[in-house]
N, C-alpha and C positions, 0 to 999 in steps of 0.2 A: 504494499500500501505506499503510497507516496504522499508527504507531508505535504498539507495545504499552506501550511508557514513558511517553511523552508525548500522543499520539493524534493526530500531526501527520501530513497525507497526505505522501507521498514516492513517486516512481519510482527515487529512487538505491538505493545499497549502505547507506547510512546516514543517519538521519534528521538533517536540516538545523537541527533546532531544538536536540537533546541529544545529536545524535552516537552514539545506539544502532545497532548493527548490524541490517539489516534485512532479511538472509539467513537461511535456516533455517541452525541447526546440527544436530547429532547427539547423541542421548541417552548419557551418558555410562556406562547401564548395557547397554542392548541396541543402541545405534549406531543407532537408527530416527531418520530425517530428523525436527525440529522444526519446529512452525510458529514464525515468530518473536516473540518475547517470550514464548515459552511457560513456563510454571514446572513443568509438570508432563508427563513422556511419555506420549503418546496410547496407545503399546504395551503399556507394562510399568508405568506409573504412577509411575515414579521422580519424586522431586523434581530439578528441573533446576535452578532458580535461586531465590531468596526473594521478588524482586521489588520494585520501588521502593515500591509502596506498603506493603508488608509492613515495611519500615524507615521508614515514618512519613513518608514522600513525598519524602526528602530524598536524593537520590543522591550528594550530597558527603560522606555520613555517616562511611563508611569513612576518608575522610581527615581527617575529625574526630577517630575513635577513635585513627589512627594518629599524629596531632599530638599526643594526649592522652598517649600511651604513650611517646611519646618526652620529653614535659616530665617525664612521672615517673622517666624513666629519667635524665634530667639530675639531678633531684633526689635519686634514690638516690646515685648516683656523686659528685656534689658536696657535697651537705651533710655525709656522713660525713667527706669530707677536711676539714673547714672547724671541723668541731665536734670532731674527737678531738685536743683540745689535748694538748699534751705534760705532761701533770700527771706530778709525781714525778720530773722531768727538770729540770737545772739551767737557773737561769732565764736569758735572756739578756740581756747586760750595757746593750743598747741599750733592753729593755723597761723601761716606768714603774716607778719604786720602790714596790714594796709589791704589785705584780702577780702573781698566780698562773700555774701553767702553763697554764690553760685560759683561754681567750680570751673576751672577752665573747658577747652571746650573738649571734645573726644578725639578733634582731629589736630590734637598737639602733639608734639615728641613724647617717645616711650616717658621720659622722665616726668613731664606736664602731666600727663595720664596717671602716673602715679603719686604724684602729688596731691593730685585732684581726690582719688580714691583716700589717701591720707586724711586729705581734710574732712572726708564723708566720714569715714570712721571716727575722728576724733570729735566731729560735730556730733554724730550718733552717742557717743560715747558722754559726753559732757551733758547732754540732755537724757541720762538715762536710759536710752534705747538700747539697751545691751543686745536684743534680736538684732537690731539692723548691724551694729557694730561687728556684731560677730558673723553676719553674713556677708559684709564687704570684706573684713580682715584678710580671708585668704586670697581674694582677688587682688587685694593692695601690694601683699607680700610677693605673689607671681608678677605684677606691674613691675615692681622694684628689682626684680629679679632679670626681666628682660632690659629694666635701663642701666643695667651695669654696664661698667664701674661705676660704683657710686662716690661722691664726695662724704663728707663729714657730715654735710648736713641732710643727706641720704641716708646715711647709715642712723644717723638721728631717728628720723621717720618709721625707718623700718623696725629698729628695735622697740619704738613707742608701739608700733601695732602688734609686735611680739608681745609687748605685756598687755596691752588690752585684750589679745586672744588668750592670754594665762599661760604663754609658752616662755614663762621666766628664766628657763638655761638658754632659750634661743636669743633673748634679749640681752643677757649678759653678756655672750659671743659676740652677739654684733657691736655691742658696746665696745667692746675689747678691742675690735679693729678700729675702731678711733682711736681708741686711746694707745692703741700701739704706736700710730704716728704722731700723737699729740696727749701726751701722759696726763696734761692738766686741761684737756677740752672740757670746757663746763656741762655741755648737753650729755658727752660720751660719760662722764661722770654722775650726773644726776639721773640718767635712766638705768645705767647701770644700778646704782643706789636703790633705786625705786624697783627694780627687780628683785636684788637680792631680799629687801624687806619683805615684799609679799612672798618670795617665796620660804620666809621664814630664818632666814641667814640674817641674824642680828648684826653679828660680829663684821661680816662682809659689808652689809649697809652703812655700819658706823664709819669702816673705813674709806668706802668711797664718800659720802657725803662731808667726812674729815677732809677730806683732800680738795672736794669743792670748794668748803669754805676757805681753806688756805688759798687758794688759788683764783677765789672769784675778782677780787679787785683787779690782779695784774690780768687775768684773762678779758674783763671787760673792757681795759685799758686799749687791748689789742684791735678791739672794733671790728673783728671777724662780720663778714656778711650774715654765717647764720646766726650769730647775737643778736644781731640788727633784725633780723628775720623773726625771730623770735624775742623781742625785747619784752612784750609784756609776759612770757610765761617764766623768763629766769626770775625774777623778785619771787614768784612762786615756789619755785625750784629752791630758793635760798630759803624760802621759811621751811620747806620740808625738811632740808639738810638740818635746819637750826633744832627742828622737833625732834629728828631721830640723835643727834649727836647731843642734845641737851644744851645747844648753844654754843 
């Protein structure tokens, strides 16, 4: 029997080339027997199937259409979640100074998109929306991985996201990457101290925060761009250091 779909000869129930059934079916309208591969019923004229050739000769077209629909759904669901910045709400303390409530566009560089997700995570965290912060944290971590190599400011963002997500070991490891090149870096010491405190490592937390306080004035005098970006955050980090160290 010749396959109506690809023309291959076969004696089996299915075509060995394309897998099409070689057995007759029944008309969905009148239930009459159909010739294998028939597109119309010979009894009532009802349309049975569109046929491979009517679909441009590509039997995989339905799968392409399904994939396109799935991709469209992902875009429809994900983009609004990322684009609806919290305009009009209080800015998260960790957001760079001068930033607005609406994060930068998705069409930015990998680093800009990573910073945008950082702001989203921190804004949700500061307003107490733990579910949203935890939902976006893995996306932000992956975004910073894609934006590598990171400067000290980017590493601080990444370490802070790990803290929010409860990954304290990863946060300290990331902070130490900052401190390897700049042992007195205030942001690196602060996020390492916070991670140690939350992990119940009181001795390490006091050590990091004591180093933070000892270096505070001299480091602030350096006027690093990341210190300027987080100018509103640093006094709060100093308060945390004083609390843990007892002044």
